[in-house]
N, C-alpha and C positions, 0 to 999 in steps of 0.2 A: 377503630377505622385501619386498615392494613396498607401501608404505602408500597409502591411498586419499586423493587430496586433494579439496576440493569439486569441483572441475571434473571428476575422475573418476568420482565418484559421484552426479553430475548433482544436487548439493545447490544449494538454493534460497539466494539470498542477501538477508542482513537489511540492510535499509535504517533509516537514521534519520527523522525527519520532515523535515529540508530535502532529503533525497534524495527521498523519496515526494512532495515538493513540485513539485520540480522535473521530475520525470516525469509530474506530472500538470497543469504549467505551473498550480498554483495558490498562493495562500500558503499559508504553515504553518498559520497559524490554520485554514484551512480544512480542513487534514488531520487534524487535531485533533479538529474537529466531525465530520469522517465517521467516526474510529475511535469516539469516545464516542455516535454514535448508532447503530454496529453495521454501518454501510454499509460500511465497510473493516476488515478483519480485522487488528488490529494487538496487541502487549504492550506491559504498561507494566512495567518491572524497576525492581526495587528498592520500597520502602516510601514514599518521599515521593509525597504528591498532587499539591502545588505545583509541583516541579520536574519539568519534562518532559523531563530529560536521557535518562531510562531508557526511551523510546519507541522501538521498533522493530516493524517492519512486514516481513513477505516479498515479494520483488518478486513472486510469484506472485498475491499477495492483490492487488498493485496491478494486474497484468496481468488478473486478473480482474474487477475492479472496471470498470477501462475497458471489458472485454468485452461486461459486462451493461448497461455505462450506453450504450453506441452502439446508435443507433437508424438504420433503414435510410431511405431515400429515399422509399420508399412510404408508410412510417408518418410522416414529416414531412409530406410532401404531404396525408395523410388528417388529421393535426392542425392543418393551415392554413385 
């Protein structure tokens, strides 16, 4: 019997706040603010509200946030 690993199932990777910050190239506090505002989908594991160790975010959520945050060159020219 063959068991499925995350890579064979195409499962998404769970990232902690530090890993998300590295991917987005922002400070960890910015990651928490994005999650609290609802702009970045994330989970808080456990019951502690002050301790942020239970923060997790799917890698696909980070990618989706980056995709929707991207502007085109023409949109940038229009804004200027």
